[in-house]
C-alpha positions in Angstrom: -87.5 -24.5 -13.0 -85.5 -22.5 -10.4 -82.4 -23.5 -8.6 -81.9 -23.3 -4.8 -78.7 -22.5 -3.1 -78.0 -23.9 0.3 -75.1 -24.4 2.6 -75.5 -27.4 4.9 -73.2 -27.6 7.9 -73.2 -30.8 9.9 -71.7 -30.3 13.4 -72.4 -33.6 15.0 -73.4 -37.1 13.8 -73.6 -39.3 16.9 -75.9 -41.9 15.4 -77.5 -42.5 12.0 -80.8 -40.9 13.3 -79.1 -38.0 15.2 -77.7 -35.4 12.9 -77.1 -31.8 14.2 -76.4 -28.9 12.0 -77.5 -25.8 10.2 -79.0 -25.0 6.8 -78.2 -21.6 5.2 -80.4 -20.3 2.4 -77.8 -18.4 0.4 -80.3 -16.6 -1.8 -82.5 -15.3 1.1 -79.7 -15.0 3.6 -81.0 -16.8 6.6 -80.0 -19.9 8.7 -82.0 -22.6 10.4 -80.8 -25.4 12.7 -81.8 -29.1 12.4 -81.5 -32.1 14.7 -82.2 -35.0 12.5 -82.1 -36.1 8.8 -85.9 -35.9 8.8 -85.8 -32.4 10.2 -83.3 -31.4 7.5 -85.4 -32.8 4.7 -88.5 -31.0 6.1 -86.6 -27.7 6.1 -85.5 -28.2 2.5 -88.9 -29.3 1.4 -90.6 -26.3 3.0 -88.1 -24.0 1.3 -89.1 -25.5 -2.1 -92.8 -25.0 -1.2 -92.3 -21.5 0.0 -90.4 -20.4 -3.1 -93.0 -21.9 -5.4 -95.8 -20.1 -3.6 -93.8 -16.8 -3.5 -93.1 -16.7 0.2 -89.8 -15.9 1.7 -88.1 -14.9 4.9 -87.0 -16.7 8.0 -89.7 -19.0 9.3 -89.2 -21.2 12.3 -89.5 -24.9 12.0 -91.7 -26.5 14.7 -89.4 -29.5 15.0 -87.1 -30.5 17.8 -85.0 -27.5 18.2 
C-alpha cells in the first residue's frame, strides 16, 4: 500500500454544495482546481487510480472549471 500526499486549499465555501479550492499533489508537484466537493473527490479518486496504474503528470479534469 502506498501513501498519497496532498495539500487541499479551500478558498471559498458559499454553500454546502459549492466549494472552491485547489489540490496540490506534493509527490508529483502539480496543482488542480475544484469547484465542488464532488469535483474534489473525483480528483482524489483519479489520483489513486492513476498511481495504481503507473500514470503520472498533470491531467486536466473535465469538470466545471
